[in-house]
C-alpha positions as CSV (number, residue, x, y, z in Angstrom):
1,M,17.6,-72.5,-14.7
2,D,20.5,-75.3,-14.2
3,E,22.1,-73.7,-17.0
4,V,22.7,-70.2,-14.6
5,E,24.3,-71.8,-11.8
6,G,27.5,-72.0,-13.9
7,V,27.6,-68.1,-14.2
8,V,26.6,-68.4,-10.5
9,N,29.5,-70.1,-9.6
10,G,31.8,-67.7,-11.5
11,T,32.1,-69.2,-14.9
12,L,31.7,-67.0,-18.1
13,D,33.1,-69.9,-21.2
14,Y,29.4,-70.8,-22.4
15,T,31.1,-74.3,-23.9
16,Q,31.2,-74.6,-19.6
17,L,27.5,-73.8,-19.3
18,K,25.4,-76.6,-18.9
19,G,22.3,-77.8,-17.9
20,D,19.9,-81.4,-17.5
21,T,19.2,-80.9,-20.9
22,G,22.0,-79.8,-22.6
23,P,24.5,-77.0,-23.1
24,L,23.6,-73.6,-22.7
25,V,21.8,-72.0,-26.5
26,Y,20.3,-68.9,-25.1
27,P,21.6,-65.4,-24.8
28,A,22.9,-63.7,-22.6
29,G,20.0,-61.9,-21.7
30,F,18.0,-65.3,-20.4
31,V,21.2,-65.4,-18.3
32,Y,20.4,-62.8,-16.6
33,I,16.8,-62.6,-16.3
34,F,16.5,-66.4,-14.9
35,L,19.5,-65.8,-12.2
36,G,17.2,-62.9,-11.3
37,L,14.6,-65.7,-10.6
38,Y,17.4,-68.0,-9.4
39,Y,17.3,-65.8,-6.9
40,A,14.7,-64.5,-6.0
41,T,12.7,-68.4,-6.1
42,G,15.5,-69.4,-3.4
43,R,18.0,-70.8,-5.5
44,G,15.6,-72.6,-7.7
45,T,13.5,-74.4,-4.5
46,N,10.9,-72.6,-4.8
47,I,8.8,-73.5,-7.8
48,R,5.3,-72.1,-6.7
49,L,6.6,-68.9,-7.0
50,A,8.1,-69.1,-10.0
51,Q,4.9,-70.3,-11.3
52,Y,3.5,-67.3,-10.2
53,L,5.8,-65.0,-11.0
54,F,5.2,-66.4,-14.4
55,A,1.4,-66.2,-13.5
56,A,1.8,-62.3,-13.7
57,L,3.9,-62.8,-16.8
58,Y,1.0,-64.3,-18.6
59,L,-1.4,-61.6,-17.3
60,A,0.7,-59.0,-18.9
61,T,1.5,-60.6,-22.1
62,L,-2.4,-60.5,-22.4
63,L,-2.6,-57.0,-21.6
64,L,0.3,-55.8,-24.3
65,V,-1.5,-57.8,-26.8
66,F,-4.9,-56.0,-26.2
67,R,-3.4,-52.9,-26.2
68,I,-2.1,-54.0,-29.8
69,Y,-5.4,-55.1,-30.7
70,S,-7.8,-51.9,-29.6
71,R,-5.0,-50.4,-31.8
72,T,-5.3,-52.1,-34.9
73,N,-9.9,-52.7,-34.8
74,K,-9.5,-55.5,-36.8
75,V,-10.6,-58.5,-34.5
76,P,-14.0,-59.9,-33.0
77,P,-14.6,-59.3,-29.3
78,Y,-15.7,-62.7,-28.9
79,V,-11.9,-63.9,-30.4
80,F,-10.3,-62.8,-27.3
81,F,-12.5,-65.5,-25.5
82,F,-10.5,-67.9,-27.2
83,M,-6.9,-66.3,-26.7
84,C,-7.5,-66.7,-23.0
85,C,-9.4,-69.6,-22.0
86,A,-8.9,-71.7,-24.7
87,S,-5.1,-73.3,-24.9
88,Y,-4.2,-75.4,-22.7
89,R,-1.0,-75.5,-24.0
90,I,-0.6,-71.8,-23.6
91,H,-1.0,-72.2,-20.4
92,S,1.7,-75.2,-19.8
93,I,4.1,-73.2,-21.6
94,F,3.8,-70.2,-19.1
95,V,3.1,-71.6,-15.9
96,L,3.7,-75.2,-15.8
97,R,7.0,-75.3,-18.1
98,L,8.5,-72.2,-17.2
99,F,10.0,-71.7,-20.8
100,N,12.3,-68.4,-21.9
101,D,9.7,-68.2,-24.5
102,P,7.2,-66.3,-23.1
103,V,9.9,-63.9,-21.3
104,A,11.2,-63.2,-24.8
105,M,7.3,-62.7,-26.4
106,A,6.2,-60.5,-23.7
107,I,9.5,-58.2,-24.0
108,L,9.0,-58.4,-28.1
109,F,4.8,-57.1,-27.5
110,L,6.2,-54.6,-25.5
111,A,8.3,-53.2,-28.5
112,V,5.3,-53.5,-30.6
113,N,3.6,-51.1,-28.0
114,L,6.2,-48.8,-28.5
115,F,6.7,-48.9,-32.8
116,L,3.1,-47.7,-32.3
117,E,3.8,-45.3,-30.2
118,D,6.7,-43.8,-32.3
119,R,9.2,-44.8,-30.0
120,W,11.2,-46.1,-32.0
121,S,14.4,-46.3,-30.6
122,W,13.2,-47.0,-27.2
123,G,11.6,-50.0,-29.2
124,C,14.5,-51.1,-31.1
125,F,16.2,-51.7,-27.5
126,C,13.2,-53.4,-26.5
127,F,13.2,-55.7,-29.3
128,S,16.9,-56.3,-28.9
129,L,16.5,-57.4,-25.7
130,A,14.1,-60.2,-26.7
131,V,16.6,-61.1,-28.7
132,S,19.1,-61.7,-25.9
133,V,16.5,-63.8,-24.2
134,K,15.5,-66.2,-27.1
135,M,16.4,-66.2,-31.1
136,N,13.7,-66.5,-32.5
137,I,12.5,-63.0,-32.1
138,L,14.5,-62.3,-34.9
139,L,11.7,-63.7,-37.3
140,F,10.1,-60.5,-36.4
141,A,13.1,-58.8,-37.8
142,P,12.6,-58.5,-41.7
143,G,9.5,-57.3,-41.1
144,L,10.7,-54.5,-38.6
145,L,13.7,-53.5,-40.6
146,F,10.9,-52.6,-44.0
147,L,9.2,-50.5,-41.3
148,L,12.9,-48.9,-40.4
149,L,13.0,-48.0,-43.9
150,Q,9.8,-46.9,-44.5
151,R,9.2,-44.7,-42.1
152,F,13.0,-43.3,-41.8
153,G,15.2,-44.2,-44.7
154,L,18.2,-46.2,-44.8
155,P,20.6,-43.2,-43.1
156,S,18.3,-42.4,-40.1
157,T,17.8,-46.4,-39.9
158,I,21.1,-47.0,-38.8
159,P,21.6,-45.2,-35.3
160,K,18.2,-47.5,-34.7
161,L,20.1,-51.0,-36.0
162,A,23.8,-49.7,-34.1
163,I,20.8,-49.3,-30.4
164,C,20.4,-53.0,-31.5
165,A,23.5,-54.2,-31.9
166,L,25.1,-52.4,-28.8
167,L,22.5,-53.5,-26.3
168,Q,23.8,-57.4,-27.7
169,V,27.4,-56.4,-27.1
170,A,26.9,-55.2,-23.8
171,L,24.9,-57.6,-22.4
172,G,27.4,-60.2,-23.7
173,L,30.6,-58.3,-23.1
174,P,31.4,-60.6,-19.7
175,F,30.9,-63.6,-21.9
176,L,32.8,-62.3,-24.7
177,L,35.7,-61.7,-22.8
178,A,36.0,-65.0,-21.6
179,N,35.4,-66.5,-25.0
180,P,33.9,-64.7,-27.6
181,V,34.0,-67.5,-30.3
182,G,32.4,-70.0,-27.7
183,Y,29.2,-67.5,-27.0
184,L,28.9,-66.6,-30.5
185,T,28.4,-69.7,-31.2
186,R,26.8,-71.1,-28.7
187,S,24.1,-68.3,-28.4
188,F,23.5,-67.8,-32.1
189,D,23.7,-71.4,-33.6
190,L,21.6,-70.9,-36.7
191,G,22.7,-74.9,-38.0
192,R,21.6,-76.4,-34.9
193,Q,19.8,-80.0,-35.5
194,F,16.8,-80.8,-33.9
195,L,15.6,-83.9,-32.8
196,F,12.7,-85.6,-35.1
197,K,11.0,-87.1,-31.9
198,W,10.0,-83.3,-31.5
199,T,8.8,-82.1,-33.9
200,V,5.2,-80.8,-34.0
201,N,5.0,-79.5,-37.6
202,W,7.2,-82.7,-39.7
203,R,6.6,-85.8,-38.5
204,F,4.9,-86.7,-41.8
205,L,8.5,-86.8,-43.1
206,P,10.8,-89.8,-42.9
207,E,13.5,-88.9,-40.5
208,E,16.8,-88.8,-42.9
209,V,14.7,-86.3,-44.9
210,F,14.0,-84.1,-42.1
211,Q,17.4,-84.4,-41.3
212,H,19.2,-83.6,-44.6
213,R,20.9,-80.4,-45.0
214,A,19.2,-80.0,-48.7
215,F,15.7,-80.3,-47.1
216,H,17.0,-77.1,-44.8
217,T,18.1,-75.1,-47.3
218,G,15.0,-75.8,-50.0
219,L,13.1,-74.4,-46.2
220,L,15.9,-71.1,-46.5
221,M,15.7,-70.5,-50.0
222,A,11.4,-70.6,-49.5
223,H,11.5,-68.6,-46.3
224,L,13.2,-65.6,-48.0
225,T,11.7,-66.1,-51.3
226,A,8.4,-65.6,-49.3
227,L,9.7,-62.8,-47.5
228,G,10.7,-60.7,-50.6
229,L,7.1,-61.4,-52.4
230,F,5.5,-60.0,-49.0
231,A,7.6,-57.4,-49.2
232,R,7.7,-55.8,-52.2
233,N,4.2,-56.9,-52.9
234,R,1.9,-56.6,-48.9
235,W,3.8,-54.8,-46.8
236,H,4.8,-51.8,-49.7
237,R,2.1,-50.2,-50.7
238,S,3.1,-47.0,-52.4
239,G,3.9,-46.5,-56.1
240,E,7.3,-46.2,-55.9
241,S,10.0,-49.0,-56.4
242,I,10.8,-50.5,-52.7
243,L,14.4,-49.3,-53.4
244,S,13.0,-45.4,-52.4
245,L,13.0,-47.0,-48.8
246,L,16.4,-46.3,-48.8
247,K,15.8,-42.3,-48.9
248,D,15.0,-40.0,-46.1
249,P,11.4,-40.2,-47.1
250,A,11.6,-35.9,-47.4
251,E,13.2,-36.9,-51.0
252,R,10.4,-39.6,-52.3
253,K,8.0,-38.5,-54.3
254,S,5.2,-39.5,-52.2
255,P,4.9,-37.2,-49.0
256,P,5.7,-38.7,-45.7
257,Q,3.7,-39.7,-43.4
258,P,3.9,-42.6,-40.0
259,L,2.8,-45.1,-40.1
260,S,-0.3,-46.6,-39.1
261,A,-1.1,-49.1,-36.5
262,N,-2.5,-52.0,-39.1
263,Q,1.0,-51.1,-41.2
264,I,3.3,-51.9,-38.4
265,V,1.5,-55.0,-37.2
266,F,0.6,-56.5,-40.4
267,A,4.4,-56.3,-41.6
268,L,5.5,-57.5,-38.4
269,F,3.4,-60.2,-37.5
270,T,3.4,-61.6,-41.2
271,S,7.4,-61.3,-41.2
272,N,7.4,-63.9,-38.2
273,F,4.1,-66.0,-39.5
274,I,6.2,-66.5,-42.3
275,G,9.7,-67.7,-40.8
276,V,7.1,-69.4,-38.1
277,C,5.8,-71.4,-41.2
278,F,8.9,-72.5,-43.1
279,S,11.2,-73.5,-39.7
280,R,13.0,-76.4,-39.9
281,S,11.5,-77.6,-36.9
282,L,8.9,-76.5,-34.0
283,H,9.0,-77.8,-30.6
284,Y,5.9,-77.6,-28.1
285,Q,6.9,-74.6,-26.9
286,F,7.6,-72.5,-30.0
287,Y,3.9,-72.3,-30.1
288,V,3.8,-69.1,-28.0
289,W,6.0,-67.9,-31.0
290,Y,2.6,-66.4,-33.0
291,F,-0.3,-68.1,-30.6
292,H,-1.6,-64.4,-29.7
293,T,-0.8,-63.2,-33.3
294,L,-3.3,-65.9,-35.0
295,P,-6.0,-63.6,-34.3
296,Y,-4.7,-60.7,-36.4
297,L,-3.3,-62.6,-39.1
298,L,-6.7,-64.4,-39.6
299,W,-9.3,-61.5,-39.3
300,C,-7.0,-58.6,-40.7
301,T,-8.7,-58.9,-44.2
302,P,-12.1,-58.3,-44.8
303,A,-14.7,-61.7,-44.5
304,Q,-18.3,-62.3,-45.2
305,K,-20.0,-63.6,-42.0
306,P,-19.5,-67.5,-42.9
307,A,-15.4,-67.1,-43.2
308,H,-15.4,-66.2,-39.6
309,L,-17.3,-69.4,-39.1
310,L,-13.9,-71.1,-40.9
311,K,-11.4,-68.9,-39.0
312,V,-12.9,-70.0,-35.6
313,L,-12.3,-73.5,-37.2
314,I,-8.9,-73.1,-38.3
315,L,-7.5,-71.7,-34.3
316,G,-9.3,-75.2,-32.9
317,L,-7.4,-77.3,-35.6
318,I,-4.1,-75.2,-34.6
319,E,-4.4,-75.6,-31.5
320,L,-6.0,-79.2,-31.8
321,S,-2.3,-80.1,-33.7
322,W,-0.2,-78.7,-31.1
323,N,-1.7,-80.9,-28.1
324,T,-1.3,-83.9,-30.1
325,Y,1.7,-85.2,-27.8
326,P,3.6,-87.1,-29.7
327,S,2.6,-85.8,-33.1
328,T,1.2,-87.7,-35.8
329,V,1.1,-87.7,-39.6
330,Y,-2.1,-86.0,-39.4
331,S,-1.8,-82.9,-36.5
332,S,1.2,-82.2,-38.8
333,A,-0.1,-82.5,-41.9
334,S,-3.2,-80.8,-40.5
335,L,-1.2,-77.9,-39.0
336,H,0.5,-77.2,-42.3
337,L,-2.7,-76.8,-44.0
338,C,-4.3,-74.5,-41.3
339,H,-0.7,-72.0,-42.4
340,G,-1.4,-73.0,-45.5
341,V,-4.8,-71.3,-45.8
342,I,-3.6,-68.5,-43.4
343,L,-0.4,-68.0,-45.7
344,A,-3.0,-67.2,-48.7
345,Q,-5.9,-65.1,-46.9
346,L,-2.9,-63.0,-46.4
347,W,-1.2,-62.9,-50.0
348,C,-4.6,-62.5,-51.5
349,G,-6.5,-60.6,-49.3
350,S,-6.6,-57.0,-48.6
351,P,-6.3,-55.5,-45.6
352,A,-7.7,-52.3,-45.1
353,T,-5.9,-49.3,-44.1
354,E,-6.8,-46.8,-41.9
355,E,-5.9,-43.1,-41.9
356,A,-1.9,-42.6,-40.7
357,R,-2.0,-40.9,-37.3
358,R,-0.6,-38.3,-36.6
359,P,1.9,-38.4,-33.5
360,S,1.9,-36.2,-30.7
361,K,5.9,-35.7,-31.5
362,K,8.6,-36.2,-33.4
363,A,9.5,-40.0,-33.7
364,E,12.5,-41.0,-31.1
């Protein structure tokens, strides 16, 4: 919470806000939330109270995730034991380390619940709020954009995107007025270099390759290619061209229907997972970016009983990879192997689609 002390002292220039770990590199929502936590814990002195608050956040996150899974009806009940009790790393991220990643993900899962209730405007508001806490939430953005276009078409999607943009401007306004370039370059720095010593996923590479711009460009191209392929072949299920999403749903050949729970969750979770697979670096706290989505990603496609054991084994290997400190060649390689198996299953599998539900009222 050292970064927020500058705000307490009246500093609104983002380039002047720093903590023990370096300059402030998170958007304004992070500052407001952790400023509130700073005051609630006696200016950061009552660490036990902060841990209690994060424990409550952990339980709230589980509640939101369970609600999502109850709507999809894909994951066997026994898998929830592994989600709740078997991850030392996740418990550490929430209760011991007090990172902002769990805060962003909790708000994101709230947004997903709102999407499932057909409350798209409020869902976009919460999605943007989550982005303002940490930028990794943007990994869900391609899936969300696809869903908005599929549900509303381009003309009605623009107001939803405006909600996201306006909230970012409103939250960042004090800092934008003080130093707009400093705020944008610090809080949304897409080119930030990561330290090789913290990488979980690329330990088997030489450090000069890990830091090379050509490697970063290759990962970006692979990321965009995978998103395009999934959007065209896995998310888009109608017989029409994907460009038909730009039309108003009433003008399409197929009659407009509300999106099912699995359509929404599959697009959002796979969009994020693809981003994780092709990340330039994953640090230990980044595990929470996709930990709670792994059961759905593994069980959303039909499988025979022996395959269930393989899926539990994959969960275990992923957990072992994230608990290996410092990371090794073998832990990084096994993590990529598990990611590759999941990605191949998502591509080759055939997720069952239930009948689209009828919303009780007009979508917001």
